[in-house]
C-alpha positions as CSV (number, residue, x, y, z in Angstrom):
1,M,-69.4,19.1,20.5
2,S,-73.0,20.3,20.1
3,G,-73.8,23.9,19.1
4,A,-75.1,24.5,22.6
5,E,-71.7,23.5,24.1
6,A,-69.5,25.2,21.6
7,R,-67.9,28.4,22.8
8,P,-64.5,30.0,23.0
9,R,-62.5,28.6,25.9
10,A,-59.7,30.2,27.7
11,R,-56.5,28.3,28.3
12,P,-57.1,25.9,31.3
13,A,-54.2,27.5,33.2
14,I,-56.0,30.8,33.3
15,F,-58.4,29.3,35.8
16,D,-55.5,28.5,38.2
17,I,-55.2,32.2,38.7
18,D,-56.9,33.8,41.7
19,P,-58.0,37.3,40.7
20,Y,-56.4,40.2,42.5
21,V,-58.8,41.5,45.1
22,P,-58.3,45.1,46.1
23,G,-58.8,46.4,49.6
24,Q,-62.2,47.2,50.9
25,S,-63.4,50.7,50.3
26,A,-66.8,50.9,52.0
27,A,-68.0,50.7,55.6
28,P,-71.8,50.3,55.4
29,G,-73.6,52.2,58.2
30,A,-70.7,54.3,59.2
31,A,-71.3,58.1,59.2
32,N,-67.7,58.9,58.4
33,I,-65.3,56.7,56.4
34,F,-61.5,56.6,56.6
35,K,-60.0,54.3,54.0
36,L,-56.8,53.0,55.4
37,S,-56.7,49.8,53.3
38,A,-54.9,50.8,50.0
39,N,-51.7,52.6,51.0
40,E,-52.9,55.8,49.4
41,T,-51.2,59.0,50.5
42,P,-53.5,61.1,52.8
43,L,-52.1,64.3,51.3
44,G,-53.3,63.5,47.8
45,P,-51.5,64.5,44.6
46,S,-49.5,67.6,44.0
47,P,-51.5,70.7,43.2
48,R,-49.4,71.1,40.1
49,A,-50.3,67.5,39.0
50,R,-54.0,68.3,39.6
51,E,-53.7,71.4,37.4
52,A,-51.8,69.5,34.6
53,F,-54.5,66.8,34.7
54,R,-57.3,69.4,34.3
55,A,-55.5,71.2,31.6
56,F,-55.2,68.1,29.5
57,A,-59.1,68.0,29.2
58,D,-58.8,70.3,26.2
59,R,-56.7,67.6,24.4
60,L,-58.7,64.5,25.1
61,Q,-59.3,63.9,21.3
62,N,-55.6,63.5,20.7
63,Y,-53.6,60.3,21.1
64,P,-50.8,60.6,23.6
65,D,-47.1,60.3,22.8
66,G,-46.7,56.5,22.7
67,A,-43.1,56.8,23.9
68,A,-44.1,59.0,26.9
69,T,-41.0,61.1,26.0
70,A,-41.7,64.1,28.3
71,L,-42.2,61.8,31.2
72,R,-39.1,59.6,30.5
73,E,-37.0,62.8,30.2
74,A,-38.4,64.2,33.5
75,L,-37.7,60.9,35.2
76,G,-34.2,60.7,33.8
77,A,-33.4,64.2,35.1
78,K,-35.0,63.5,38.5
79,H,-33.1,60.2,39.1
80,G,-29.9,60.8,37.1
81,V,-30.5,57.9,34.7
82,D,-30.7,57.5,30.9
83,P,-34.3,58.2,29.6
84,A,-33.7,55.8,26.7
85,R,-33.6,53.0,29.3
86,I,-37.0,53.9,30.8
87,V,-40.3,52.3,29.8
88,C,-43.6,53.7,31.2
89,G,-46.8,51.9,31.7
90,T,-50.3,51.8,33.2
91,G,-49.0,51.5,36.8
92,S,-46.0,49.3,37.7
93,D,-48.4,46.3,37.5
94,D,-48.4,46.8,33.7
95,I,-44.6,46.6,33.6
96,L,-44.6,43.5,35.8
97,H,-46.9,41.7,33.4
98,L,-44.9,42.8,30.4
99,L,-41.7,41.5,31.9
100,A,-43.3,38.2,32.7
101,A,-44.8,37.9,29.2
102,A,-41.4,38.7,27.5
103,Y,-39.2,36.5,29.6
104,I,-41.0,33.6,31.3
105,G,-43.0,31.7,28.7
106,P,-44.6,28.3,29.1
107,G,-42.8,26.1,31.6
108,G,-40.5,28.9,32.7
109,E,-40.3,29.6,36.5
110,G,-40.7,32.9,38.3
111,I,-39.6,33.2,41.9
112,F,-41.1,35.5,44.6
113,T,-41.1,35.5,48.4
114,E,-43.8,33.9,50.4
115,H,-45.5,37.2,51.5
116,G,-44.6,39.1,48.3
117,F,-47.0,41.2,46.2
118,S,-49.7,38.9,44.8
119,V,-49.5,40.3,41.3
120,Y,-46.2,38.4,40.8
121,K,-48.0,35.1,40.9
122,I,-50.7,36.4,38.6
123,A,-48.2,37.7,36.0
124,I,-46.2,34.4,36.1
125,L,-49.3,32.2,35.6
126,A,-50.7,34.5,32.9
127,A,-47.4,34.1,31.0
128,G,-47.7,30.3,31.2
129,G,-45.0,30.0,33.8
130,V,-44.7,28.2,37.1
131,P,-44.7,30.3,40.3
132,I,-42.0,29.3,42.8
133,V,-42.2,30.6,46.4
134,A,-39.1,31.3,48.4
135,A,-39.4,31.3,52.2
136,E,-38.9,34.5,54.2
137,K,-37.2,34.9,57.6
138,N,-38.9,37.1,60.1
139,L,-41.3,38.3,57.4
140,T,-38.3,39.6,55.4
141,A,-37.0,38.4,52.1
142,D,-33.9,36.2,52.5
143,T,-31.2,36.1,49.8
144,D,-30.1,32.5,50.5
145,C,-33.7,31.2,50.4
146,I,-34.2,32.9,47.1
147,L,-31.0,31.6,45.6
148,A,-31.9,28.0,46.8
149,K,-35.0,28.1,44.6
150,V,-33.1,29.0,41.4
151,G,-32.9,26.2,38.9
152,P,-32.4,25.7,35.2
153,R,-36.0,26.9,34.4
154,T,-35.8,30.1,36.4
155,K,-36.4,33.1,34.2
156,I,-37.3,35.9,36.7
157,V,-36.9,36.7,40.3
158,F,-39.4,39.3,41.6
159,L,-38.4,41.1,44.8
160,A,-40.5,43.7,46.4
161,N,-38.1,46.0,48.2
162,P,-39.6,47.2,50.5
163,N,-42.2,44.6,50.6
164,N,-46.0,44.9,50.7
165,P,-47.8,43.9,53.0
166,T,-45.0,43.4,55.6
167,G,-43.2,46.7,55.3
168,T,-39.7,45.0,55.6
169,Y,-36.8,45.5,53.3
170,L,-33.4,44.1,52.2
171,P,-30.4,46.3,52.6
172,I,-28.7,47.2,49.3
173,A,-25.7,45.0,50.2
174,E,-28.0,42.0,50.3
175,V,-29.6,42.9,47.0
176,K,-26.2,43.2,45.4
177,R,-25.3,39.8,46.8
178,L,-28.5,38.4,45.3
179,A,-27.7,40.0,41.9
180,Q,-24.1,38.8,41.9
181,N,-25.1,35.2,42.6
182,L,-28.0,34.9,40.1
183,P,-27.2,33.3,36.8
184,A,-26.6,35.9,34.1
185,D,-29.6,34.8,32.2
186,V,-32.0,35.2,35.1
187,L,-33.8,38.6,35.3
188,L,-33.9,40.2,38.8
189,V,-36.9,42.6,39.0
190,L,-36.7,45.0,42.0
191,D,-40.1,46.4,42.7
192,A,-39.4,49.6,44.6
193,A,-43.0,51.0,44.8
194,Y,-42.4,52.4,48.2
195,A,-38.8,53.6,47.8
196,E,-39.6,57.3,48.3
197,Y,-40.8,56.5,51.9
198,V,-37.7,54.7,53.0
199,N,-35.3,56.6,55.3
200,R,-32.6,54.1,56.0
201,P,-28.9,54.6,55.1
202,D,-28.5,51.0,54.0
203,Y,-31.4,51.1,51.5
204,S,-31.4,51.8,47.8
205,S,-34.0,51.2,45.1
206,G,-31.3,49.6,43.0
207,L,-31.1,52.0,40.1
208,E,-27.3,51.8,40.3
209,L,-27.5,48.0,39.8
210,V,-29.3,48.5,36.5
211,S,-26.6,50.7,35.2
212,A,-24.0,48.1,36.1
213,R,-25.7,44.8,35.1
214,E,-27.5,43.4,32.1
215,N,-30.1,41.4,34.2
216,V,-31.5,43.8,36.7
217,V,-34.7,45.9,36.3
218,V,-36.2,48.4,38.8
219,T,-39.9,49.2,38.7
220,R,-41.3,52.3,40.3
221,T,-44.8,53.9,40.6
222,F,-46.6,57.2,41.0
223,S,-49.4,55.5,43.0
224,K,-47.9,55.8,46.4
225,I,-46.2,59.0,47.7
226,Y,-47.1,60.9,44.5
227,G,-50.8,60.3,45.0
228,L,-51.6,59.4,41.4
229,A,-53.0,55.9,41.9
230,G,-56.3,56.8,40.2
231,I,-54.7,57.5,36.9
232,R,-52.4,54.5,36.9
233,L,-48.8,55.5,36.1
234,G,-45.6,53.5,36.6
235,W,-42.2,53.0,35.0
236,C,-39.1,50.9,34.9
237,Y,-35.4,51.4,34.4
238,A,-33.9,48.5,32.6
239,P,-31.0,47.4,30.3
240,P,-31.5,48.3,26.7
241,D,-32.3,44.7,25.6
242,V,-35.1,44.5,28.2
243,C,-36.5,47.9,27.1
244,D,-36.5,46.7,23.5
245,A,-38.3,43.5,24.4
246,I,-41.1,45.0,26.4
247,N,-41.5,47.9,24.0
248,R,-42.3,45.4,21.3
249,I,-45.2,43.9,23.2
250,R,-46.7,46.7,25.3
251,G,-49.7,48.6,24.1
252,P,-48.8,51.4,21.7
253,F,-50.4,53.9,24.0
254,N,-50.2,52.2,27.3
255,T,-49.6,55.5,29.1
256,N,-52.4,58.0,28.7
257,G,-51.8,61.7,28.0
258,A,-53.4,63.0,31.2
259,A,-51.2,60.7,33.3
260,I,-48.1,61.8,31.4
261,A,-48.9,65.4,32.1
262,A,-49.7,64.9,35.7
263,G,-46.6,62.7,36.2
264,V,-44.3,65.4,34.8
265,A,-45.9,68.0,37.0
266,A,-45.7,65.8,40.1
267,L,-41.9,65.2,39.6
268,D,-41.4,69.0,39.5
269,D,-43.2,69.6,42.8
270,T,-40.5,68.7,45.2
271,G,-42.2,70.7,48.0
272,H,-45.3,68.5,47.9
273,L,-43.2,65.4,47.9
274,G,-41.3,66.6,50.9
275,K,-44.6,67.3,52.8
276,A,-45.8,63.7,52.1
277,F,-42.5,62.3,53.3
278,A,-42.5,64.4,56.4
279,H,-46.1,63.4,57.2
280,N,-45.2,59.8,57.1
281,E,-42.0,60.4,59.2
282,T,-44.3,61.9,61.9
283,W,-47.2,59.5,61.9
284,L,-45.6,56.1,61.2
285,P,-43.6,56.2,64.5
286,W,-46.5,57.7,66.3
287,L,-48.8,54.8,65.3
288,T,-46.1,52.3,66.0
289,Q,-45.7,53.6,69.6
290,E,-49.5,54.0,70.2
291,I,-50.4,50.6,68.9
292,S,-47.5,48.7,70.4
293,A,-48.4,50.1,73.8
294,L,-51.8,48.3,73.5
295,G,-50.0,44.9,73.3
296,I,-50.6,44.5,69.6
297,K,-47.5,43.2,67.8
298,L,-46.3,45.1,64.8
299,T,-43.8,44.3,62.1
300,P,-41.3,47.2,61.9
301,S,-42.1,49.1,58.7
302,V,-40.1,51.5,56.5
303,C,-43.2,52.2,54.3
304,N,-46.4,54.1,54.8
305,F,-48.3,51.2,56.4
306,L,-48.0,48.9,59.4
307,L,-48.8,45.1,59.7
308,L,-50.8,44.4,62.9
309,H,-50.7,40.9,64.3
310,F,-53.6,39.5,66.3
311,D,-54.2,36.3,68.2
312,G,-55.2,34.2,65.2
313,G,-57.6,34.7,62.3
314,P,-60.8,35.0,64.4
315,Q,-59.4,37.9,66.4
316,A,-58.1,39.6,63.3
317,R,-61.6,39.4,61.7
318,A,-63.2,40.6,64.9
319,A,-60.9,43.6,65.0
320,D,-61.6,44.3,61.3
321,R,-65.4,44.3,62.0
322,F,-64.9,46.4,65.1
323,L,-63.0,49.0,63.1
324,L,-65.4,48.9,60.2
325,D,-68.3,49.7,62.5
326,R,-66.4,53.0,63.2
327,G,-65.8,53.7,59.6
328,L,-62.1,52.7,59.8
329,I,-61.2,50.4,56.8
330,L,-58.1,48.3,57.1
331,R,-56.8,45.6,54.8
332,A,-57.2,41.9,55.6
333,V,-54.2,40.1,54.3
334,G,-55.2,36.4,54.5
335,A,-54.5,36.1,50.8
336,Y,-50.8,36.8,51.6
337,G,-50.7,33.9,54.0
338,L,-51.2,36.3,57.0
339,P,-54.8,35.5,58.2
340,H,-54.0,36.8,61.7
341,C,-52.9,40.2,60.4
342,L,-54.4,43.5,59.2
343,R,-52.5,46.1,57.3
344,L,-53.0,49.7,58.4
345,T,-52.1,52.6,56.0
346,V,-50.8,55.8,57.6
347,G,-53.7,58.3,57.2
348,T,-54.5,61.8,58.1
349,G,-53.8,63.0,61.6
350,E,-57.6,62.6,62.4
351,A,-57.7,59.1,61.0
352,N,-54.6,58.0,62.8
353,R,-55.9,59.2,66.2
354,L,-59.2,57.5,65.6
355,V,-57.8,54.2,64.7
356,A,-55.5,54.2,67.7
357,A,-58.4,55.0,70.0
358,A,-60.6,52.3,68.4
359,L,-57.9,49.7,68.8
360,K,-57.6,50.7,72.4
361,D,-61.3,50.1,72.8
362,F,-61.0,46.8,71.0
363,V,-58.2,45.6,73.3
364,K,-60.3,46.4,76.3
365,L,-63.0,44.1,75.0
366,E,-60.9,41.3,73.5
367,G,-57.6,41.5,75.4
368,P,-54.2,42.1,73.8
369,A,-53.0,39.9,71.0
370,R,-50.6,37.2,71.9
371,A,-49.4,36.5,68.3
């Protein structure tokens, strides 16, 4: 190879990975912008978390506690679990990558459902593994479909529960059935990023399964209802052996000091958490009713977003452009195999009313979706 051609080359498999593309955040030409594309809470973070974050500015010269001890202890007290079995990270995405790196390896298989979170595939491929897709039924994960994909090379099953972008979930009884029927050497990772929003008697994030089994991990995040997406903070509750494995490969300071301080303060502010939950409990059904009345099909959601179905990809793109012109930014989800859909985050009362009115105008021009 000549000098002009010689250069470091990444593993060829890296180029099989489609980079994660975040939701759009700009609407050129619009006077007012309402970002409803990223499932961010419209109430923002707890005032206590803001103050803790500001106060940390006087300690920016100091390395954080690499073990995130204060945060793990606060999480343990909040959820009634052992802090020694908690690992924190730079968002739950960090934890997902660590789990894949520790357990999949070259040739190992990782399973996720067909409309599951796109980071699962990225993490599997980055670890040298093979992504395996399990079919869903009615845009919902299906235990039997997942189990049918399990083979001798299966290392991890990733299950978003509830799922993004569909907003659907598996009852805890089905999650338990999945866990009981997986081989003991296959890790079940329950991604419960939206758990705090769910108000269903048959739902659980699965923390109790971690306490009872050696092959279940639950990942959680501060990015959704806690409103701390901008400082990237997540965690997992896992068996001791899993914690030991991922602690050996994570960055020594993978949770920054300001995030730790803000996270502890956010956990302490139960009043703000209650307001965020109540806001969603008011506006999710309101949006569901208003949009359904327009003839636009919705997937029933237990999260802080709705999946809107249009009459094919062209109509979905037309709706997206129509809303963007009015400063209303939704999330196109073609990358999730849903080109005929848009995902709408529950926003402020003003944003919710505006998007309902804009969709009404769109339907008058285009006609109702038949999807």
